[in-house]
C-alpha positions in Angstrom: -10.4 30.5 -13.7 -8.6 27.8 -15.6 -10.1 27.4 -19.2 -9.2 24.7 -21.7 -6.9 25.6 -24.4 -6.7 23.3 -27.6 -3.0 21.7 -27.9 -1.5 23.2 -31.4 0.6 20.1 -31.3 -0.3 17.3 -34.0 2.5 14.6 -34.0 0.9 11.6 -35.2 1.4 9.0 -32.1 2.8 5.2 -32.6 0.7 2.6 -31.2 1.5 -1.3 -30.4 -0.4 -3.6 -32.7 -1.6 -5.8 -29.8 -1.9 -8.6 -31.8 1.4 -8.5 -33.7 2.7 -8.1 -30.2 1.5 -11.3 -28.8 1.8 -13.3 -32.1 5.7 -12.1 -31.8 5.8 -13.7 -28.6 4.3 -16.8 -29.2 6.8 -17.3 -32.1 9.7 -15.7 -30.5 12.0 -18.6 -31.2 11.3 -18.5 -35.1 14.5 -16.2 -35.7 13.1 -15.8 -39.7 9.6 -13.9 -38.3 9.0 -10.7 -38.7 6.3 -8.7 -37.1 5.5 -4.8 -37.1 4.7 -4.5 -33.8 4.4 -0.4 -33.9 2.5 1.7 -36.2 0.9 4.9 -36.9 -2.9 4.7 -37.0 -4.3 6.1 -40.2 -6.6 8.7 -38.4 -5.5 9.2 -34.7 -8.8 10.9 -33.5 -10.8 7.8 -34.4 -8.7 4.8 -33.5 -9.6 3.3 -30.3 -6.9 2.5 -28.1 -5.9 1.6 -24.5 -2.8 2.9 -22.5 -0.7 2.3 -20.0 0.1 4.2 -16.6 2.4 3.1 -14.4 5.9 3.6 -12.2 8.9 3.1 -14.3 11.3 0.6 -13.6 13.6 -1.4 -15.9 12.0 -0.8 -19.1 12.1 -1.7 -22.9 12.9 1.3 -25.1 11.5 1.7 -28.6 14.8 0.9 -30.5 14.4 -2.6 -28.4 11.1 -3.2 -28.8 11.0 -2.7 -32.6 14.5 -4.5 -33.0 13.6 -7.5 -30.7 13.6 -10.2 -33.5 17.2 -8.9 -34.9 18.9 -9.3 -31.6 21.2 -12.0 -30.6 19.0 -14.6 -28.5 21.0 -13.9 -25.3 20.4 -10.1 -25.6 16.5 -11.0 -26.7 16.1 -13.2 -23.6 17.3 -10.2 -21.4 14.9 -8.0 -22.6 12.1 -10.4 -22.3 12.8 -11.1 -18.9 12.7 -7.3 -18.2 9.7 -6.2 -15.7 9.3 -3.7 -18.1 8.6 -6.2 -21.1 6.0 -8.3 -18.9 4.3 -5.2 -18.4 4.0 -4.7 -22.2 2.7 -8.1 -22.6 0.6 -8.0 -19.7 -1.4 -4.5 -21.2 -1.6 -6.1 -24.5 -3.1 -9.3 -23.0 -5.8 -7.1 -21.4 -6.3 -4.7 -24.2 -6.8 -7.8 -26.4 -9.6 -9.5 -23.5 -11.3 -5.9 -23.7 -11.7 -5.7 -27.5 -8.9 -3.2 -28.4 -6.6 -3.6 -31.2 -3.7 -0.8 -30.1 -2.1 0.1 -27.1 -0.1 3.1 -26.2 3.0 2.7 -23.6 5.2 5.8 -22.9 8.2 3.6 -22.5 8.4 2.1 -25.9 5.9 4.2 -28.2 8.2 7.1 -28.2 11.7 7.0 -30.2 13.5 8.9 -27.2 16.3 9.1 -29.5 14.9 12.0 -31.3 14.6 15.3 -29.1 12.1 16.4 -31.4 9.6 13.5 -31.2 10.2 13.3 -27.5 9.3 17.3 -27.2 6.0 16.7 -29.3 4.9 13.3 -27.4 5.4 15.5 -24.0 3.1 18.3 -25.5 0.7 15.7 -26.7 0.4 13.1 -24.1 -2.7 14.9 -22.2 -4.6 14.6 -24.9 -3.4 11.2 -25.6 -4.5 9.7 -22.1 -7.5 11.7 -22.8 -8.4 10.3 -25.9 -7.8 6.6 -24.8 -10.9 4.1 -24.5 -9.6 3.1 -21.2 -6.5 3.3 -19.2 -5.0 0.3 -17.0 -3.3 1.9 -14.0 -0.6 -0.4 -12.6 0.2 -0.1 -9.2 3.1 -2.4 -9.0 3.6 -2.0 -5.0 0.3 -3.1 -3.9 0.4 -6.6 -3.0 -3.3 -7.2 -1.5 -6.7 -8.1 -3.3 -8.1 -4.7 -2.8 -7.6 -0.9 -3.4 -5.9 0.3 0.1 -8.3 2.6 1.9 -6.2 3.8 4.4 -2.6 4.8 4.8 -0.4 2.5 5.5 3.4 2.0 7.0 4.5 -0.1 4.0 4.3 3.1 1.6 6.3 4.9 4.0 8.2 6.4 1.3 4.9 7.6 -0.6 3.0 9.4 2.5 1.2 6.0 3.2 -0.2 5.5 -0.2 1.0 3.4 -3.5 3.7 5.2 -5.2 2.0 6.0 -8.1 0.1 8.7 -6.1 3.2 10.8 -5.6 4.7 10.8 -9.0 4.6 14.0 -11.3 3.5 12.6 -14.5 0.8 10.5 -13.1 -1.5 13.4 -12.1 -2.5 14.3 -15.7 -2.9 10.5 -16.1 -5.4 10.2 -13.2 -7.1 13.2 -14.6 -7.2 12.9 -18.5 -8.5 9.5 -19.2 -12.3 8.9 -19.2 -12.0 5.4 -17.6 -8.9 4.2 -15.3 -8.9 0.5 -14.2 -6.5 0.1 -11.0 -4.4 -3.4 -11.2 -2.3 -4.8 -8.1 1.4 -6.2 -8.8 -0.5 -9.6 -9.9 -2.5 -7.8 -12.6 -5.7 -8.3 -10.7 -8.0 -5.5 -10.8 -8.8 -3.8 -7.8 -11.4 -1.1 -8.9 -12.0 1.7 -11.3 -11.6 5.4 -11.7 -15.6 6.2 -11.0 -16.0 3.7 -8.2 -13.0 5.0 -5.9 -13.5 8.5 -6.6 -14.4 9.4 -3.0 -11.0 7.4 -1.7 -9.1 9.4 -4.7 -10.2 12.3 -3.6 -9.2 11.9 -0.4 -5.5 10.7 -1.3 -4.7 13.3 -4.1 -7.0 16.4 -2.9 -8.7 16.2 -6.5 -12.5 17.4 -6.3 -14.5 14.1 -7.3 -16.1 16.0 -10.1 -12.7 16.5 -11.7 -12.0 12.8 -11.0 -14.9 11.5 -12.9 -15.7 14.4 -15.3 -12.4 15.9 -16.0 -11.3 19.2 -15.9 -14.5 20.7 -17.6 -16.6 19.4 -15.0 -15.6 21.9 -12.3 -14.5 25.3 -12.3 -10.9 25.2 -10.9 -8.2 27.7 -10.4 -4.7 27.6 -11.3 -3.5 27.6 -7.7 -5.8 24.7 -6.9 -4.2 22.4 -9.8 -0.8 23.2 -8.5 -1.9 22.3 -4.9 -2.7 19.0 -6.3 0.9 18.6 -7.9 2.5 19.9 -4.8 4.7 17.1 -3.0 4.7 15.1 -6.2 8.2 13.6 -7.4 9.8 13.4 -11.0 13.2 11.9 -11.6 14.4 15.0 -13.7 13.5 18.4 -12.2 12.3 19.7 -15.2 9.4 17.1 -15.6 7.9 18.9 -12.5 7.1 21.6 -14.9 6.6 19.5 -18.0 4.1 16.9 -16.6 1.8 19.8 -15.9 1.5 21.3 -19.4 -1.2 19.4 -20.5 -3.5 20.1 -17.4 -3.1 24.1 -18.1 -3.5 23.8 -21.6 -0.2 25.4 -22.6 2.6 24.3 -24.8 6.4 24.7 -24.6 9.7 23.2 -26.0 11.7 20.6 -23.6 14.9 22.1 -22.6 16.5 19.1 -20.4 19.4 20.7 -18.4 17.5 24.2 -17.6 16.6 22.8 -14.0 14.1 24.9 -12.2 13.9 27.3 -15.0 11.2 25.5 -16.6 8.5 25.7 -13.8 9.1 29.5 -14.2 8.8 29.2 -18.2 5.5 26.9 -17.5 4.3 30.0 -15.4 4.7 32.6 -17.7 3.3 30.5 -20.3 -0.1 30.2 -18.2 0.0 33.8 -17.4 -0.1 34.3 -21.2 -3.1 32.1 -21.9 -4.9 32.7 -18.6 -6.4 35.6 -16.8 -6.5 34.1 -13.3 -4.4 35.5 -11.0 -4.6 32.8 -8.1 -1.1 31.4 -10.0 0.4 34.5 -7.5 -1.5 33.0 -4.8 1.8 30.8 -3.2 3.8 31.0 0.0 7.7 30.4 0.6 9.8 30.7 3.4 12.2 31.9 0.9 12.1 35.4 -0.4 11.7 35.7 -4.1 9.8 37.1 -7.1 6.5 36.9 -8.1 6.9 33.6 -9.3 7.0 30.0 -7.8 9.8 27.9 -7.6 7.8 24.6 -7.6 4.5 23.6 -7.3 5.1 22.9 -3.6 4.7 26.7 -2.8 0.7 26.0 -3.4 0.6 23.4 -1.0 -1.9 24.2 1.8 -2.9 27.6 0.1 -6.5 28.0 0.5 -9.0 27.3 -2.4 -12.5 28.7 -2.6 -14.8 26.3 -3.4 
């Protein structure tokens, strides 16, 4: 069966200082003002922070976030009008209302110009979501004031459910956090993970015990976790593997450009760490070796309860 394995990476996360972000926005036209909006907490393990889970659109990068006040006014205004910048401000406003001084958002809290920092962040991400006091899940395609309870044709590109539920990275972002509050496109709250667990189980195939208590709450096999990832999409093919590392408690370096080999490497790491042979319980119409080509090969594989 699948066991939790401690992550080896100890990269220090950078967090948004909620007050500094909101004060800077209030004083945005004061070009002389300087705000340090991204900081490393003194003690990552004891710092209370909120975290955002969302579908990417036109976002704000790390360098744009820290360099906003140094930009020419036209460029600064363009950044501030972006969909991604508004998400940052809304998330910080929610965090302040809920009493949190710090926020982590994947778009602007990782300096992706550094391949080492990106690799360490991806290897640490499951733990970062797990350690957050609260996760705000922003469903940008939900325009109703209630969480959808049945499949709808307006979500036809994502199996009838909001797109958040078919993305690769959001699988660990659903399982890892202790608390998740869901928001619609207008940032109105539409439910939390514990209350919505029965519905979330229907949408994702993840047992309610795992949704409410994490992977430690129920014995699940490697094949069962793989089946939850079946059918999910990522922009980069390698991320189908990288987004599952935390769920399996393994680490490996990022090699963007390796394509489907990433999923092969993931399986080899899982085999090295786990004695669960269900990893071989996959089906495919394509002849091949003992390793699957993608999580999709585990779709529909029967899992004993």
